[in-house]
Every structure is written in structure tokens, then in C-alpha cells.
C-alpha positions as CSV (number, residue, x, y, z in Angstrom):
1,M,5.0,-17.8,-3.4
2,K,8.6,-18.8,-3.1
3,I,10.4,-18.1,0.2
4,Q,14.2,-17.8,0.4
5,V,16.1,-17.4,3.7
6,N,19.6,-15.9,3.4
7,S,22.1,-14.9,6.2
8,D,25.6,-13.6,6.7
9,K,28.5,-15.6,8.0
10,T,27.7,-15.0,11.7
11,I,24.2,-16.6,11.7
12,D,23.8,-20.3,11.1
13,V,20.7,-21.0,9.0
14,N,19.8,-24.5,10.0
15,A,16.6,-26.5,9.3
16,D,14.8,-25.3,12.5
17,L,15.4,-21.6,11.7
18,T,14.4,-22.0,8.1
19,R,11.2,-23.8,9.1
20,F,10.4,-21.1,11.7
21,V,11.0,-18.2,9.2
22,E,8.9,-19.9,6.5
23,G,6.1,-20.6,8.9
24,E,6.0,-17.0,10.1
25,V,6.1,-15.7,6.5
26,N,3.3,-18.0,5.5
27,R,1.2,-16.9,8.5
28,A,1.8,-13.2,8.1
29,L,1.6,-12.9,4.4
30,A,-1.0,-15.6,3.6
31,R,-3.6,-13.2,2.2
32,F,-1.1,-11.8,-0.3
33,A,0.3,-15.2,-1.4
34,A,-1.5,-15.2,-4.8
35,R,-0.1,-11.7,-5.7
36,L,3.5,-12.4,-4.6
37,T,6.1,-14.3,-6.6
38,R,8.9,-14.4,-4.1
39,V,9.8,-13.4,-0.5
40,E,13.4,-13.1,0.5
41,V,14.4,-12.9,4.1
42,H,17.9,-11.7,4.9
43,L,19.2,-12.3,8.4
44,S,22.3,-10.6,9.7
45,D,24.2,-9.7,12.9
46,V,24.7,-5.9,13.1
47,D,27.9,-5.8,15.1
48,N,29.3,-9.2,14.1
49,K,29.9,-11.4,17.2
50,K,29.7,-8.6,19.9
51,T,26.7,-8.6,22.1
52,G,24.4,-5.5,22.4
53,R,20.9,-4.2,22.6
54,T,19.8,-4.4,19.0
55,D,22.1,-7.1,17.6
56,K,20.1,-9.0,15.0
57,R,18.7,-7.5,11.8
58,C,16.0,-8.9,9.5
59,L,15.4,-7.5,6.0
60,I,12.4,-8.8,4.1
61,E,12.0,-8.2,0.4
62,T,8.8,-9.1,-1.3
63,R,8.3,-9.2,-5.1
64,P,4.7,-8.5,-6.2
65,A,3.9,-9.9,-9.6
66,G,4.5,-7.3,-12.3
67,N,5.5,-4.5,-9.8
68,R,8.5,-3.1,-8.1
69,P,9.9,-5.0,-5.0
70,L,9.1,-3.8,-1.5
71,S,11.3,-4.1,1.5
72,A,11.1,-3.8,5.3
73,S,13.7,-4.2,8.0
74,A,13.8,-4.4,11.8
75,T,16.5,-4.9,14.4
76,A,16.1,-6.7,17.8
77,T,18.0,-8.6,20.4
78,K,16.8,-12.0,19.0
79,T,16.4,-13.2,15.5
80,E,12.8,-14.4,16.1
81,S,11.6,-11.0,17.3
82,A,13.4,-9.2,14.4
83,V,11.6,-11.5,12.0
84,G,8.3,-10.8,13.6
85,E,8.7,-7.0,13.6
86,A,9.9,-6.9,10.0
87,L,6.9,-9.1,9.0
88,G,4.5,-6.7,10.7
89,K,6.0,-3.8,8.8
90,M,5.9,-5.7,5.5
91,Q,2.2,-6.7,6.1
92,R,1.3,-3.0,6.6
93,S,3.3,-2.0,3.6
94,L,1.6,-4.6,1.4
95,T,-1.8,-3.7,2.6
96,T,-1.2,-0.1,1.6
97,F,0.5,-1.1,-1.7
98,F,-2.3,-3.4,-2.9
99,G,-5.0,-1.1,-1.5
100,R,-3.8,1.6,-3.9
101,K,-3.4,-0.9,-6.7
102,G,-6.9,-2.3,-6.1
103,R,-8.8,-0.1,-8.6
104,S,-8.1,0.2,-12.3
105,A,-7.1,3.5,-13.8
106,A,-10.5,4.0,-15.5
107,E,-12.2,3.8,-12.1
108,V,-9.9,6.2,-10.5
109,S,-10.1,8.8,-13.3
110,T,-13.9,8.7,-13.6
111,P,-15.6,8.6,-10.2
112,V,-19.0,7.1,-10.0
113,S,-21.7,9.3,-8.3
114,K,-24.3,7.9,-5.9
115,A,-27.0,8.6,-8.5
116,E,-25.3,6.5,-11.1
117,K,-24.8,3.7,-8.7
118,A,-28.5,3.8,-7.9
119,V,-29.4,3.8,-11.6
120,A,-27.1,0.8,-12.2
121,S,-28.6,-1.2,-9.3
122,K,-32.2,-0.4,-10.4
123,T,-31.6,-1.5,-14.0
124,I,-30.1,-4.7,-12.7
125,L,-33.2,-5.4,-10.5
126,G,-35.5,-4.7,-13.5
127,V,-37.1,-1.4,-12.3
128,N,-38.4,1.0,-15.0
129,E,-35.4,2.4,-16.8
130,N,-37.1,5.6,-18.0
131,A,-37.7,6.7,-14.4
132,A,-34.1,6.0,-13.5
133,V,-32.9,8.1,-16.5
134,K,-35.1,11.0,-15.5
135,K,-33.8,10.9,-11.9
136,K,-30.3,10.9,-13.2
137,T,-30.8,13.9,-15.4
138,A,-32.5,15.8,-12.5
139,V,-29.5,15.1,-10.3
140,K,-27.2,16.4,-13.0
141,R,-29.2,19.6,-13.4
142,T,-29.0,20.4,-9.7
143,A,-25.3,19.8,-9.7
144,V,-24.8,22.3,-12.6
145,E,-26.9,25.0,-11.0
146,K,-24.9,25.2,-7.8
147,P,-22.9,28.4,-7.6
148,K,-19.2,28.1,-7.0
149,K,-18.0,29.7,-3.8
150,L,-15.0,32.1,-4.1
151,S,-13.2,34.1,-1.5
152,P,-13.9,37.9,-1.3
153,R,-10.4,38.5,-2.6
154,G,-10.8,36.3,-5.6
155,P,-8.9,33.1,-6.5
156,K,-5.8,32.2,-4.6
157,K,-2.5,33.1,-6.4
158,K,-0.1,30.2,-5.9
159,G,2.5,31.1,-8.5
160,I,3.6,34.4,-6.9
161,H,4.5,32.8,-3.6
162,Q,6.4,30.0,-5.2
163,G,8.3,32.3,-7.4
164,R,9.4,34.5,-4.6
165,R,10.5,31.5,-2.5
166,K,12.7,30.1,-5.3
167,S,14.4,33.4,-6.1
168,W,15.8,34.0,-2.6
169,P,19.5,33.7,-2.3
170,R,20.9,30.8,-0.3
């Protein structure tokens, strides 16, 4: 994971600030380091050289390998606190992003039932496979026999409501 620190003309990026930012990025995003190719930190002063409440801005852009870049930003009175807030946002964003990417498309499209998991674990342990197959087919039979519950008025008609909404004049 490569870390780049950039700033505008009002913020001096010296060795101490660079070391601080790199240390914070390594600390906050250490568990994602294998999946990230580059992290860019952009520091800027919102209202140039004037003083104010939220004066410093930190924009963090991460580039996961083979995926679209993600970004998070925060503003604060000090550069250090802006970096910390933006890293917290980025950490939550990456957790969500990689959590959704954690499973393959085949796993998502074909959910595994509890019975199939039990069969797989029993065959691994060396339990009789015929008994496991019988149990699996019994579970499938009970799932097929369940009646579907419908409302007394029949299935819900979604298309009519949507069509009416779109045809109203603006």
C-alpha cells in the first residue's frame, strides 16, 4: 500500500506532518493493506489564510485493487483532527465495501440451506452418506409441501400505482 500526502499552497507538508499522516493511515487501515494499492491524502485550507471554526479539510482517496476508488472527507479546526475524522469515515466505508465484496457471485446467487451445510459437514466427518442424503430429500419434501400465504384480496398490484404516479402532470 503506497501512501501519498498532497496539500494546497497554504499548508506546508513537512517531514513531521508526512510522518504523522502515514502513521495514522497505517494504524487505521492496516487490516485493508493487502487489498489496497494506493492511499492519497489531500490536505487543504478551506478559507485560505482566514481563521474560522472548520478551517482545515482532509480528503482521503483509497484505491482497492481491481475496483473503483473510494473517498471520504472531513473538516475540522486542526489538520490532525481532520485526518482522524476522515480516516474513521474511510475505515467504515472500506468495511462496508469489502464486506459486500467478500462472497463470490455463485455464493450470493445460490444460498446454501442449513440442511445442505449439515450434509456437507457430516460427509467431511465420515458419517454415513446415505443417511445424510435421505435427510436432505426429506427436508426438500417438507419445503415443497408448505402452502404459500396470499392476502384475501390476491397478489399486490404494483404496476398500477406506479403508472398513475408517473402520469400526473408536473
